[in-house]
PDB file of N, H, CA, C and O in Angstrom:
ATOM      1  N   MET A   1     -11.383  12.867   3.425  1.00  0.00           N
ATOM      2  CA  MET A   1     -11.812  12.435   4.733  1.00  0.00           C
ATOM      3  C   MET A   1     -11.417  11.241   4.571  1.00  0.00           C
ATOM      4  O   MET A   1     -11.640  10.649   3.515  1.00  0.00           O
ATOM      5  N   LEU A   2     -10.797  10.710   5.531  1.00  0.00           N
ATOM      6  H   LEU A   2     -10.616  11.191   6.389  1.00  0.00           H
ATOM      7  CA  LEU A   2     -10.843   9.035   6.052  1.00  0.00           C
ATOM      8  C   LEU A   2     -11.338   8.782   6.562  1.00  0.00           C
ATOM      9  O   LEU A   2     -11.014   9.318   7.622  1.00  0.00           O
ATOM     10  N   MET A   3     -12.377   8.015   6.752  1.00  0.00           N
ATOM     11  H   MET A   3     -12.640   7.580   5.890  1.00  0.00           H
ATOM     12  CA  MET A   3     -13.549   7.266   7.359  1.00  0.00           C
ATOM     13  C   MET A   3     -12.899   5.885   7.965  1.00  0.00           C
ATOM     14  O   MET A   3     -12.448   4.881   7.412  1.00  0.00           O
ATOM     15  N   SER A   4     -13.015   6.185   9.046  1.00  0.00           N
ATOM     16  H   SER A   4     -13.382   7.000   9.495  1.00  0.00           H
ATOM     17  CA  SER A   4     -12.633   5.386  10.771  1.00  0.00           C
ATOM     18  C   SER A   4     -13.443   4.421  11.182  1.00  0.00           C
ATOM     19  O   SER A   4     -14.660   4.610  11.205  1.00  0.00           O
ATOM     20  N   GLY A   5     -12.771   3.008  11.643  1.00  0.00           N
ATOM     21  H   GLY A   5     -11.783   2.855  11.624  1.00  0.00           H
ATOM     22  CA  GLY A   5     -14.139   2.520  12.289  1.00  0.00           C
ATOM     23  C   GLY A   5     -15.647   1.819  11.919  1.00  0.00           C
ATOM     24  O   GLY A   5     -16.676   1.523  12.526  1.00  0.00           O
ATOM     25  N   THR A   6     -14.955   1.721  10.114  1.00  0.00           N
ATOM     26  H   THR A   6     -14.119   1.962   9.621  1.00  0.00           H
ATOM     27  CA  THR A   6     -15.593   1.339   9.824  1.00  0.00           C
ATOM     28  C   THR A   6     -15.627  -0.068   9.073  1.00  0.00           C
ATOM     29  O   THR A   6     -16.713  -0.388   8.589  1.00  0.00           O
ATOM     30  N   GLY A   7     -14.493  -0.987   8.920  1.00  0.00           N
ATOM     31  H   GLY A   7     -13.611  -0.727   9.314  1.00  0.00           H
ATOM     32  CA  GLY A   7     -14.057  -1.561   9.792  1.00  0.00           C
ATOM     33  C   GLY A   7     -14.549  -2.497   8.040  1.00  0.00           C
ATOM     34  O   GLY A   7     -15.098  -3.564   7.767  1.00  0.00           O
ATOM     35  N   ARG A   8     -13.928  -1.275   7.190  1.00  0.00           N
ATOM     36  H   ARG A   8     -13.482  -0.408   7.412  1.00  0.00           H
ATOM     37  CA  ARG A   8     -14.073  -2.636   5.659  1.00  0.00           C
ATOM     38  C   ARG A   8     -13.310  -2.095   4.707  1.00  0.00           C
ATOM     39  O   ARG A   8     -13.777  -1.002   4.384  1.00  0.00           O
ATOM     40  N   LEU A   9     -12.436  -2.346   4.170  1.00  0.00           N
ATOM     41  H   LEU A   9     -12.057  -3.233   4.432  1.00  0.00           H
ATOM     42  CA  LEU A   9     -11.271  -2.522   2.874  1.00  0.00           C
ATOM     43  C   LEU A   9     -11.707  -1.810   1.813  1.00  0.00           C
ATOM     44  O   LEU A   9     -12.139  -2.359   0.800  1.00  0.00           O
ATOM     45  N   ALA A  10     -11.587   0.138   2.041  1.00  0.00           N
ATOM     46  H   ALA A  10     -11.236   0.584   2.865  1.00  0.00           H
ATOM     47  CA  ALA A  10     -11.208   1.193   0.761  1.00  0.00           C
ATOM     48  C   ALA A  10     -10.267   0.408  -0.195  1.00  0.00           C
ATOM     49  O   ALA A  10      -9.411  -0.476  -0.157  1.00  0.00           O
ATOM     50  N   LYS A  11     -11.196   1.603  -1.474  1.00  0.00           N
ATOM     51  H   LYS A  11     -11.892   2.321  -1.504  1.00  0.00           H
ATOM     52  CA  LYS A  11     -10.851   1.244  -2.596  1.00  0.00           C
ATOM     53  C   LYS A  11      -9.920   2.613  -2.537  1.00  0.00           C
ATOM     54  O   LYS A  11     -10.239   3.751  -2.194  1.00  0.00           O
ATOM     55  N   VAL A  12      -8.795   2.144  -2.946  1.00  0.00           N
ATOM     56  H   VAL A  12      -8.536   1.219  -3.224  1.00  0.00           H
ATOM     57  CA  VAL A  12      -7.314   3.714  -3.391  1.00  0.00           C
ATOM     58  C   VAL A  12      -7.695   3.691  -4.763  1.00  0.00           C
ATOM     59  O   VAL A  12      -8.373   2.890  -5.407  1.00  0.00           O
ATOM     60  N   HIS A  13      -6.903   5.115  -5.175  1.00  0.00           N
ATOM     61  H   HIS A  13      -6.352   5.766  -4.652  1.00  0.00           H
ATOM     62  CA  HIS A  13      -6.292   5.084  -6.736  1.00  0.00           C
ATOM     63  C   HIS A  13      -4.816   6.197  -6.209  1.00  0.00           C
ATOM     64  O   HIS A  13      -4.578   7.393  -6.045  1.00  0.00           O
ATOM     65  N   TYR A  14      -4.501   5.591  -6.163  1.00  0.00           N
ATOM     66  H   TYR A  14      -4.694   4.619  -6.297  1.00  0.00           H
ATOM     67  CA  TYR A  14      -2.339   5.516  -5.730  1.00  0.00           C
ATOM     68  C   TYR A  14      -1.551   6.791  -5.977  1.00  0.00           C
ATOM     69  O   TYR A  14      -1.492   6.842  -4.749  1.00  0.00           O
ATOM     70  N   SER A  15      -1.103   7.521  -6.249  1.00  0.00           N
ATOM     71  H   SER A  15      -1.152   7.480  -7.247  1.00  0.00           H
ATOM     72  CA  SER A  15      -0.858   8.255  -6.756  1.00  0.00           C
ATOM     73  C   SER A  15       1.116   9.421  -6.361  1.00  0.00           C
ATOM     74  O   SER A  15       1.490   9.459  -5.189  1.00  0.00           O
ATOM     75  N   HIS A  16       1.652   9.869  -7.033  1.00  0.00           N
ATOM     76  H   HIS A  16       1.348   9.839  -7.986  1.00  0.00           H
ATOM     77  CA  HIS A  16       3.353  10.194  -6.602  1.00  0.00           C
ATOM     78  C   HIS A  16       2.504  10.973  -4.877  1.00  0.00           C
ATOM     79  O   HIS A  16       1.587  11.793  -4.916  1.00  0.00           O
ATOM     80  N   GLY A  17       3.084  10.467  -3.662  1.00  0.00           N
ATOM     81  H   GLY A  17       3.829   9.800  -3.630  1.00  0.00           H
ATOM     82  CA  GLY A  17       2.984  11.280  -3.023  1.00  0.00           C
ATOM     83  C   GLY A  17       2.038  10.631  -2.217  1.00  0.00           C
ATOM     84  O   GLY A  17       2.557   9.861  -1.409  1.00  0.00           O
ATOM     85  N   THR A  18       0.596  10.708  -2.173  1.00  0.00           N
ATOM     86  H   THR A  18       0.174  11.333  -2.830  1.00  0.00           H
ATOM     87  CA  THR A  18      -0.374  10.504  -2.366  1.00  0.00           C
ATOM     88  C   THR A  18      -1.466   9.694  -2.256  1.00  0.00           C
ATOM     89  O   THR A  18      -1.044   8.592  -2.607  1.00  0.00           O
ATOM     90  N   PHE A  19      -2.860   9.566  -1.919  1.00  0.00           N
ATOM     91  H   PHE A  19      -3.202  10.461  -1.634  1.00  0.00           H
ATOM     92  CA  PHE A  19      -3.527   9.221  -2.653  1.00  0.00           C
ATOM     93  C   PHE A  19      -4.998   8.934  -2.262  1.00  0.00           C
ATOM     94  O   PHE A  19      -5.210   8.599  -1.096  1.00  0.00           O
ATOM     95  N   GLN A  20      -6.198   9.049  -3.267  1.00  0.00           N
ATOM     96  H   GLN A  20      -6.026   9.321  -4.214  1.00  0.00           H
ATOM     97  CA  GLN A  20      -7.221   8.901  -2.692  1.00  0.00           C
ATOM     98  C   GLN A  20      -8.105   8.144  -3.122  1.00  0.00           C
ATOM     99  O   GLN A  20      -8.090   7.649  -4.249  1.00  0.00           O
ATOM    100  N   LEU A  21      -8.834   7.998  -2.413  1.00  0.00           N
ATOM    101  H   LEU A  21      -8.847   8.400  -1.497  1.00  0.00           H
ATOM    102  CA  LEU A  21     -10.548   6.921  -1.760  1.00  0.00           C
ATOM    103  C   LEU A  21     -11.262   6.544  -3.005  1.00  0.00           C
ATOM    104  O   LEU A  21     -10.519   6.885  -3.926  1.00  0.00           O
ATOM    105  N   THR A  22     -11.733   6.310  -3.212  1.00  0.00           N
ATOM    106  H   THR A  22     -12.336   6.033  -2.464  1.00  0.00           H
ATOM    107  CA  THR A  22     -12.657   6.303  -4.327  1.00  0.00           C
ATOM    108  C   THR A  22     -13.786   4.851  -3.894  1.00  0.00           C
ATOM    109  O   THR A  22     -14.599   4.300  -4.636  1.00  0.00           O
ATOM    110  N   GLY A  23     -13.462   4.546  -2.484  1.00  0.00           N
ATOM    111  H   GLY A  23     -12.802   4.993  -1.881  1.00  0.00           H
ATOM    112  CA  GLY A  23     -14.281   3.312  -2.448  1.00  0.00           C
ATOM    113  C   GLY A  23     -14.490   3.624  -0.558  1.00  0.00           C
ATOM    114  O   GLY A  23     -13.396   3.582   0.006  1.00  0.00           O
ATOM    115  N   GLY A  24     -15.510   3.869   0.264  1.00  0.00           N
ATOM    116  H   GLY A  24     -16.399   3.904  -0.193  1.00  0.00           H
ATOM    117  CA  GLY A  24     -15.225   4.872   1.562  1.00  0.00           C
ATOM    118  C   GLY A  24     -15.157   2.380   2.016  1.00  0.00           C
ATOM    119  O   GLY A  24     -15.725   1.381   1.574  1.00  0.00           O
ATOM    120  N   GLY A  25     -14.228   2.665   2.946  1.00  0.00           N
ATOM    121  H   GLY A  25     -13.767   3.477   3.304  1.00  0.00           H
ATOM    122  CA  GLY A  25     -12.904   1.524   4.361  1.00  0.00           C
ATOM    123  C   GLY A  25     -12.492   2.385   5.279  1.00  0.00           C
ATOM    124  O   GLY A  25     -12.783   3.562   5.496  1.00  0.00           O
ATOM    125  N   ASP A  26     -11.982   1.850   5.640  1.00  0.00           N
ATOM    126  H   ASP A  26     -11.746   0.895   5.464  1.00  0.00           H
ATOM    127  CA  ASP A  26     -10.885   2.619   6.622  1.00  0.00           C
ATOM    128  C   ASP A  26      -9.600   1.903   6.498  1.00  0.00           C
ATOM    129  O   ASP A  26      -8.717   2.004   7.349  1.00  0.00           O
ATOM    130  N   HIS A  27      -9.494   1.154   5.398  1.00  0.00           N
ATOM    131  H   HIS A  27     -10.212   1.072   4.706  1.00  0.00           H
ATOM    132  CA  HIS A  27      -7.832   0.068   6.014  1.00  0.00           C
ATOM    133  C   HIS A  27      -7.771  -0.491   4.406  1.00  0.00           C
ATOM    134  O   HIS A  27      -8.812  -0.513   3.749  1.00  0.00           O
ATOM    135  N   VAL A  28      -6.664  -0.877   3.902  1.00  0.00           N
ATOM    136  H   VAL A  28      -5.818  -0.859   4.436  1.00  0.00           H
ATOM    137  CA  VAL A  28      -5.587  -1.716   2.378  1.00  0.00           C
ATOM    138  C   VAL A  28      -5.269  -2.638   3.043  1.00  0.00           C
ATOM    139  O   VAL A  28      -5.263  -2.542   4.270  1.00  0.00           O
ATOM    140  N   LEU A  29      -5.025  -3.433   2.594  1.00  0.00           N
ATOM    141  H   LEU A  29      -5.030  -3.511   1.597  1.00  0.00           H
ATOM    142  CA  LEU A  29      -4.509  -4.769   1.913  1.00  0.00           C
ATOM    143  C   LEU A  29      -2.935  -4.767   1.449  1.00  0.00           C
ATOM    144  O   LEU A  29      -2.888  -4.773   0.219  1.00  0.00           O
ATOM    145  N   CYS A  30      -1.669  -4.760   2.030  1.00  0.00           N
ATOM    146  H   CYS A  30      -1.707  -4.754   3.030  1.00  0.00           H
ATOM    147  CA  CYS A  30      -0.501  -5.275   1.794  1.00  0.00           C
ATOM    148  C   CYS A  30      -1.196  -5.995   0.259  1.00  0.00           C
ATOM    149  O   CYS A  30      -2.325  -6.453   0.081  1.00  0.00           O
ATOM    150  N   ALA A  31      -0.365  -5.911  -0.433  1.00  0.00           N
ATOM    151  H   ALA A  31       0.552  -5.539  -0.289  1.00  0.00           H
ATOM    152  CA  ALA A  31       0.265  -6.873  -1.282  1.00  0.00           C
ATOM    153  C   ALA A  31       1.262  -8.314  -1.270  1.00  0.00           C
ATOM    154  O   ALA A  31       1.202  -9.484  -1.648  1.00  0.00           O
ATOM    155  N   VAL A  32       2.190  -7.392  -0.579  1.00  0.00           N
ATOM    156  H   VAL A  32       2.239  -6.442  -0.272  1.00  0.00           H
ATOM    157  CA  VAL A  32       2.874  -8.374  -0.931  1.00  0.00           C
ATOM    158  C   VAL A  32       2.396 -10.109   0.594  1.00  0.00           C
ATOM    159  O   VAL A  32       2.136 -11.273   0.288  1.00  0.00           O
ATOM    160  N   THR A  33       2.500  -9.280   2.566  1.00  0.00           N
ATOM    161  H   THR A  33       2.711  -8.335   2.815  1.00  0.00           H
ATOM    162  CA  THR A  33       1.966  -9.960   3.207  1.00  0.00           C
ATOM    163  C   THR A  33       0.500 -10.142   3.504  1.00  0.00           C
ATOM    164  O   THR A  33       0.066 -10.754   4.480  1.00  0.00           O
ATOM    165  N   GLY A  34      -0.062  -9.685   2.779  1.00  0.00           N
ATOM    166  H   GLY A  34       0.291  -9.188   1.986  1.00  0.00           H
ATOM    167  CA  GLY A  34      -1.524  -9.251   3.414  1.00  0.00           C
ATOM    168  C   GLY A  34      -2.206  -8.654   4.360  1.00  0.00           C
ATOM    169  O   GLY A  34      -3.428  -8.603   4.501  1.00  0.00           O
ATOM    170  N   LYS A  35      -1.126  -8.071   5.193  1.00  0.00           N
ATOM    171  H   LYS A  35      -0.134  -8.113   5.079  1.00  0.00           H
ATOM    172  CA  LYS A  35      -1.752  -7.662   6.064  1.00  0.00           C
ATOM    173  C   LYS A  35      -2.533  -5.994   5.940  1.00  0.00           C
ATOM    174  O   LYS A  35      -2.456  -4.981   5.245  1.00  0.00           O
ATOM    175  N   ARG A  36      -3.303  -6.537   7.133  1.00  0.00           N
ATOM    176  H   ARG A  36      -3.365  -7.360   7.697  1.00  0.00           H
ATOM    177  CA  ARG A  36      -4.430  -4.976   7.186  1.00  0.00           C
ATOM    178  C   ARG A  36      -3.242  -3.739   7.536  1.00  0.00           C
ATOM    179  O   ARG A  36      -2.261  -3.664   8.275  1.00  0.00           O
ATOM    180  N   ILE A  37      -3.887  -2.894   6.626  1.00  0.00           N
ATOM    181  H   ILE A  37      -4.685  -2.954   6.026  1.00  0.00           H
ATOM    182  CA  ILE A  37      -2.851  -1.637   6.908  1.00  0.00           C
ATOM    183  C   ILE A  37      -4.412  -0.233   7.046  1.00  0.00           C
ATOM    184  O   ILE A  37      -5.187  -0.201   6.090  1.00  0.00           O
ATOM    185  N   PRO A  38      -4.608   0.545   7.994  1.00  0.00           N
ATOM    186  CA  PRO A  38      -5.146   1.008   8.538  1.00  0.00           C
ATOM    187  C   PRO A  38      -4.873   2.190   7.380  1.00  0.00           C
ATOM    188  O   PRO A  38      -3.996   2.078   6.523  1.00  0.00           O
ATOM    189  N   LEU A  39      -5.883   3.481   7.513  1.00  0.00           N
ATOM    190  H   LEU A  39      -6.595   3.572   8.209  1.00  0.00           H
ATOM    191  CA  LEU A  39      -5.615   4.310   6.213  1.00  0.00           C
ATOM    192  C   LEU A  39      -3.955   5.093   6.843  1.00  0.00           C
ATOM    193  O   LEU A  39      -2.779   5.304   6.547  1.00  0.00           O
ATOM    194  N   GLU A  40      -4.918   5.256   7.809  1.00  0.00           N
ATOM    195  H   GLU A  40      -5.874   5.085   8.049  1.00  0.00           H
ATOM    196  CA  GLU A  40      -4.095   7.001   8.460  1.00  0.00           C
ATOM    197  C   GLU A  40      -2.787   6.072   8.734  1.00  0.00           C
ATOM    198  O   GLU A  40      -2.408   6.706   9.718  1.00  0.00           O
ATOM    199  N   GLN A  41      -1.514   4.726   8.556  1.00  0.00           N
ATOM    200  H   GLN A  41      -1.822   4.211   7.756  1.00  0.00           H
ATOM    201  CA  GLN A  41      -0.809   4.219   8.868  1.00  0.00           C
ATOM    202  C   GLN A  41      -0.273   4.417   7.274  1.00  0.00           C
ATOM    203  O   GLN A  41       0.601   5.200   6.904  1.00  0.00           O
ATOM    204  N   LEU A  42      -0.881   3.685   6.626  1.00  0.00           N
ATOM    205  H   LEU A  42      -1.591   3.048   6.927  1.00  0.00           H
ATOM    206  CA  LEU A  42      -0.513   3.460   4.955  1.00  0.00           C
ATOM    207  C   LEU A  42       0.383   4.669   4.528  1.00  0.00           C
ATOM    208  O   LEU A  42       0.033   5.799   4.185  1.00  0.00           O
ATOM    209  N   ARG A  43       2.336   3.823   4.704  1.00  0.00           N
ATOM    210  H   ARG A  43       2.620   2.905   4.983  1.00  0.00           H
ATOM    211  CA  ARG A  43       3.259   5.187   3.734  1.00  0.00           C
ATOM    212  C   ARG A  43       3.877   4.467   2.901  1.00  0.00           C
ATOM    213  O   ARG A  43       5.070   4.766   2.927  1.00  0.00           O
ATOM    214  N   TYR A  44       3.628   3.563   2.082  1.00  0.00           N
ATOM    215  H   TYR A  44       2.659   3.320   2.061  1.00  0.00           H
ATOM    216  CA  TYR A  44       4.576   3.221   0.634  1.00  0.00           C
ATOM    217  C   TYR A  44       2.597   2.459   0.400  1.00  0.00           C
ATOM    218  O   TYR A  44       1.540   2.029   0.862  1.00  0.00           O
ATOM    219  N   TRP A  45       3.771   2.977  -1.110  1.00  0.00           N
ATOM    220  H   TRP A  45       4.629   3.327  -1.485  1.00  0.00           H
ATOM    221  CA  TRP A  45       2.723   1.553  -2.052  1.00  0.00           C
ATOM    222  C   TRP A  45       3.200   1.940  -3.764  1.00  0.00           C
ATOM    223  O   TRP A  45       3.712   3.059  -3.726  1.00  0.00           O
ATOM    224  N   SER A  46       3.200   1.423  -5.152  1.00  0.00           N
ATOM    225  H   SER A  46       2.784   0.514  -5.183  1.00  0.00           H
ATOM    226  CA  SER A  46       3.510   1.593  -6.121  1.00  0.00           C
ATOM    227  C   SER A  46       2.919   2.352  -6.981  1.00  0.00           C
ATOM    228  O   SER A  46       1.871   1.811  -7.332  1.00  0.00           O
ATOM    229  N   VAL A  47       3.107   3.480  -7.558  1.00  0.00           N
ATOM    230  H   VAL A  47       3.958   3.920  -7.272  1.00  0.00           H
ATOM    231  CA  VAL A  47       1.820   3.954  -8.810  1.00  0.00           C
ATOM    232  C   VAL A  47       1.644   3.504  -9.610  1.00  0.00           C
ATOM    233  O   VAL A  47       0.435   3.686  -9.747  1.00  0.00           O
ATOM    234  N   ALA A  48       2.154   2.620 -10.878  1.00  0.00           N
ATOM    235  H   ALA A  48       3.137   2.472 -10.767  1.00  0.00           H
ATOM    236  CA  ALA A  48       2.544   1.819 -10.772  1.00  0.00           C
ATOM    237  C   ALA A  48       1.824   0.371 -11.106  1.00  0.00           C
ATOM    238  O   ALA A  48       1.381  -0.136 -12.136  1.00  0.00           O
ATOM    239  N   ARG A  49       1.912   0.015  -9.931  1.00  0.00           N
ATOM    240  H   ARG A  49       2.272   0.427  -9.094  1.00  0.00           H
ATOM    241  CA  ARG A  49       1.268  -1.948  -9.540  1.00  0.00           C
ATOM    242  C   ARG A  49      -0.030  -1.575  -9.111  1.00  0.00           C
ATOM    243  O   ARG A  49      -0.979  -2.343  -9.268  1.00  0.00           O
ATOM    244  N   GLN A  50      -0.228   0.203  -8.266  1.00  0.00           N
ATOM    245  H   GLN A  50       0.543   0.827  -8.138  1.00  0.00           H
ATOM    246  CA  GLN A  50      -2.008   0.589  -7.324  1.00  0.00           C
ATOM    247  C   GLN A  50      -1.542  -0.726  -6.192  1.00  0.00           C
ATOM    248  O   GLN A  50      -2.291  -1.618  -5.791  1.00  0.00           O
ATOM    249  N   GLU A  51      -0.546  -0.589  -5.949  1.00  0.00           N
ATOM    250  H   GLU A  51       0.062   0.135  -6.275  1.00  0.00           H
ATOM    251  CA  GLU A  51      -0.461  -1.337  -4.590  1.00  0.00           C
ATOM    252  C   GLU A  51      -0.533  -1.075  -3.108  1.00  0.00           C
ATOM    253  O   GLU A  51       0.179  -0.091  -2.904  1.00  0.00           O
ATOM    254  N   ALA A  52      -0.965  -1.420  -2.188  1.00  0.00           N
ATOM    255  H   ALA A  52      -1.544  -2.219  -2.354  1.00  0.00           H
ATOM    256  CA  ALA A  52      -0.003  -1.138  -1.227  1.00  0.00           C
ATOM    257  C   ALA A  52       1.005  -1.794  -0.213  1.00  0.00           C
ATOM    258  O   ALA A  52       1.322  -2.969  -0.399  1.00  0.00           O
ATOM    259  N   TYR A  53       1.527  -1.090   0.855  1.00  0.00           N
ATOM    260  H   TYR A  53       1.269  -0.136   1.006  1.00  0.00           H
ATOM    261  CA  TYR A  53       2.493  -1.705   0.881  1.00  0.00           C
ATOM    262  C   TYR A  53       2.804  -2.343   2.509  1.00  0.00           C
ATOM    263  O   TYR A  53       2.078  -1.641   3.212  1.00  0.00           O
ATOM    264  N   ALA A  54       3.388  -3.136   3.245  1.00  0.00           N
ATOM    265  H   ALA A  54       3.978  -3.706   2.673  1.00  0.00           H
ATOM    266  CA  ALA A  54       3.077  -2.083   5.013  1.00  0.00           C
ATOM    267  C   ALA A  54       4.039  -1.828   5.189  1.00  0.00           C
ATOM    268  O   ALA A  54       4.223  -0.700   5.647  1.00  0.00           O
ATOM    269  N   ASP A  55       5.386  -2.824   4.904  1.00  0.00           N
ATOM    270  H   ASP A  55       5.236  -3.740   4.533  1.00  0.00           H
ATOM    271  CA  ASP A  55       6.584  -1.372   5.364  1.00  0.00           C
ATOM    272  C   ASP A  55       7.641  -1.149   3.978  1.00  0.00           C
ATOM    273  O   ASP A  55       7.415  -1.591   2.852  1.00  0.00           O
ATOM    274  N   ALA A  56       8.743  -0.411   4.366  1.00  0.00           N
ATOM    275  H   ALA A  56       8.926  -0.053   5.281  1.00  0.00           H
ATOM    276  CA  ALA A  56       9.462  -0.680   3.443  1.00  0.00           C
ATOM    277  C   ALA A  56      10.296  -1.631   3.149  1.00  0.00           C
ATOM    278  O   ALA A  56      11.047  -1.526   2.180  1.00  0.00           O
ATOM    279  N   ALA A  57      10.286  -2.605   3.871  1.00  0.00           N
ATOM    280  H   ALA A  57       9.676  -2.690   4.659  1.00  0.00           H
ATOM    281  CA  ALA A  57      10.307  -4.415   3.521  1.00  0.00           C
ATOM    282  C   ALA A  57       9.692  -4.828   2.651  1.00  0.00           C
ATOM    283  O   ALA A  57      10.069  -5.156   1.526  1.00  0.00           O
ATOM    284  N   ALA A  58       8.668  -4.845   3.112  1.00  0.00           N
ATOM    285  H   ALA A  58       8.361  -4.578   4.026  1.00  0.00           H
ATOM    286  CA  ALA A  58       7.306  -5.184   1.795  1.00  0.00           C
ATOM    287  C   ALA A  58       7.455  -4.537   0.164  1.00  0.00           C
ATOM    288  O   ALA A  58       7.130  -5.154  -0.850  1.00  0.00           O
ATOM    289  N   SER A  59       8.110  -2.942   0.209  1.00  0.00           N
ATOM    290  H   SER A  59       8.375  -2.440   1.033  1.00  0.00           H
ATOM    291  CA  SER A  59       7.936  -2.047  -0.900  1.00  0.00           C
ATOM    292  C   SER A  59       9.195  -3.236  -1.632  1.00  0.00           C
ATOM    293  O   SER A  59       9.237  -3.960  -2.627  1.00  0.00           O
ATOM    294  N   PHE A  60       9.951  -2.963  -0.671  1.00  0.00           N
ATOM    295  H   PHE A  60       9.917  -2.375   0.137  1.00  0.00           H
ATOM    296  CA  PHE A  60      11.027  -4.078  -1.385  1.00  0.00           C
ATOM    297  C   PHE A  60      11.324  -5.121  -2.454  1.00  0.00           C
ATOM    298  O   PHE A  60      12.000  -5.430  -3.435  1.00  0.00           O
ATOM    299  N   GLU A  61      10.078  -5.552  -1.348  1.00  0.00           N
ATOM    300  H   GLU A  61       9.529  -5.302  -0.551  1.00  0.00           H
ATOM    301  CA  GLU A  61      10.143  -7.338  -2.506  1.00  0.00           C
ATOM    302  C   GLU A  61      10.179  -7.340  -3.082  1.00  0.00           C
ATOM    303  O   GLU A  61      11.041  -7.698  -3.885  1.00  0.00           O
ATOM    304  N   ALA A  62       8.160  -6.453  -3.225  1.00  0.00           N
ATOM    305  H   ALA A  62       7.459  -6.162  -2.573  1.00  0.00           H
ATOM    306  CA  ALA A  62       6.999  -5.626  -4.111  1.00  0.00           C
ATOM    307  C   ALA A  62       8.405  -5.630  -5.557  1.00  0.00           C
ATOM    308  O   ALA A  62       8.677  -6.457  -6.427  1.00  0.00           O
ATOM    309  N   GLU A  63       8.956  -4.355  -5.212  1.00  0.00           N
ATOM    310  H   GLU A  63       8.735  -3.683  -4.505  1.00  0.00           H
ATOM    311  CA  GLU A  63       9.763  -4.191  -5.875  1.00  0.00           C
ATOM    312  C   GLU A  63      10.900  -5.173  -7.082  1.00  0.00           C
ATOM    313  O   GLU A  63      10.994  -5.004  -8.298  1.00  0.00           O
ATOM    314  N   ARG A  64      11.756  -6.345  -6.066  1.00  0.00           N
ATOM    315  H   ARG A  64      11.680  -6.482  -5.078  1.00  0.00           H
ATOM    316  CA  ARG A  64      12.146  -7.205  -6.694  1.00  0.00           C
ATOM    317  C   ARG A  64      11.363  -8.390  -7.179  1.00  0.00           C
ATOM    318  O   ARG A  64      11.570  -8.758  -8.335  1.00  0.00           O
ATOM    319  N   ARG A  65      10.640  -8.924  -6.568  1.00  0.00           N
ATOM    320  H   ARG A  65      10.472  -8.625  -5.629  1.00  0.00           H
ATOM    321  CA  ARG A  65       9.373  -9.926  -7.441  1.00  0.00           C
ATOM    322  C   ARG A  65       8.931  -9.461  -8.926  1.00  0.00           C
ATOM    323  O   ARG A  65       8.479 -10.267  -9.740  1.00  0.00           O
ATOM    324  N   ALA A  66       9.088  -8.192  -9.181  1.00  0.00           N
ATOM    325  H   ALA A  66       9.455  -7.537  -8.521  1.00  0.00           H
ATOM    326  CA  ALA A  66       8.524  -6.825  -9.646  1.00  0.00           C
ATOM    327  C   ALA A  66       9.330  -7.301 -11.361  1.00  0.00           C
ATOM    328  O   ALA A  66       8.763  -7.396 -12.449  1.00  0.00           O
ATOM    329  N   GLY A  67      10.188  -7.429 -11.163  1.00  0.00           N
ATOM    330  H   GLY A  67      10.648  -7.351 -10.279  1.00  0.00           H
ATOM    331  CA  GLY A  67      12.205  -7.767 -11.055  1.00  0.00           C
ATOM    332  C   GLY A  67      12.986  -6.213 -10.860  1.00  0.00           C
ATOM    333  O   GLY A  67      13.741  -6.042 -11.817  1.00  0.00           O
ATOM    334  N   ALA A  68      13.008  -5.303 -10.110  1.00  0.00           N
ATOM    335  H   ALA A  68      12.394  -5.442  -9.332  1.00  0.00           H
ATOM    336  CA  ALA A  68      12.983  -4.610 -10.715  1.00  0.00           C
ATOM    337  C   ALA A  68      15.148  -4.297 -10.363  1.00  0.00           C
ATOM    338  O   ALA A  68      15.461  -4.745  -9.260  1.00  0.00           O
ATOM    339  N   THR A  69      15.948  -3.876 -10.883  1.00  0.00           N
ATOM    340  H   THR A  69      15.694  -3.512 -11.779  1.00  0.00           H
ATOM    341  CA  THR A  69      17.789  -3.954 -10.998  1.00  0.00           C
ATOM    342  C   THR A  69      17.733  -3.573  -9.031  1.00  0.00           C
ATOM    343  O   THR A  69      17.380  -2.412  -8.820  1.00  0.00           O
ATOM    344  N   LEU A  70      17.987  -4.282  -7.921  1.00  0.00           N
ATOM    345  H   LEU A  70      18.273  -5.225  -8.092  1.00  0.00           H
ATOM    346  CA  LEU A  70      17.723  -3.160  -6.711  1.00  0.00           C
ATOM    347  C   LEU A  70      18.940  -3.557  -6.573  1.00  0.00           C
ATOM    348  O   LEU A  70      19.340  -4.335  -7.439  1.00  0.00           O
ATOM    349  N   PRO A  71      19.955  -3.138  -5.406  1.00  0.00           N
ATOM    350  CA  PRO A  71      21.177  -3.575  -4.636  1.00  0.00           C
ATOM    351  C   PRO A  71      20.319  -4.525  -3.549  1.00  0.00           C
ATOM    352  O   PRO A  71      19.226  -4.974  -3.205  1.00  0.00           O
ATOM    353  N   ASP A  72      21.701  -4.444  -3.320  1.00  0.00           N
ATOM    354  H   ASP A  72      22.589  -4.079  -3.600  1.00  0.00           H
ATOM    355  CA  ASP A  72      21.381  -6.242  -2.125  1.00  0.00           C
ATOM    356  C   ASP A  72      20.865  -5.164  -0.382  1.00  0.00           C
ATOM    357  O   ASP A  72      20.658  -4.043   0.082  1.00  0.00           O
ATOM    358  N   VAL A  73      20.902  -6.181  -0.182  1.00  0.00           N
ATOM    359  H   VAL A  73      21.070  -7.092  -0.559  1.00  0.00           H
ATOM    360  CA  VAL A  73      19.873  -5.572   1.603  1.00  0.00           C
ATOM    361  C   VAL A  73      21.019  -6.790   2.347  1.00  0.00           C
ATOM    362  O   VAL A  73      20.829  -7.993   2.165  1.00  0.00           O
ATOM    363  N   PRO A  74      21.868  -6.414   2.952  1.00  0.00           N
ATOM    364  CA  PRO A  74      22.677  -7.430   3.970  1.00  0.00           C
ATOM    365  C   PRO A  74      22.299  -8.104   4.750  1.00  0.00           C
ATOM    366  O   PRO A  74      23.083  -8.788   5.408  1.00  0.00           O
TER     367      PRO A  74
END
């Protein structure tokens, strides 16, 4: 169950294809941009780093920073 309207940072455990709340809250912060992400809009995260990302571009940037070999994006 997602707690909405609390205005608190959620504690989340990220798994493949899903995530589980481990502490109440209604949002997480993007590890790259610092942007607030409401849980109902959370679509991108890293299981290995246990980080959330605001969008695909932020996820890509996190992979790049982590040293992943990625294709060039025009």
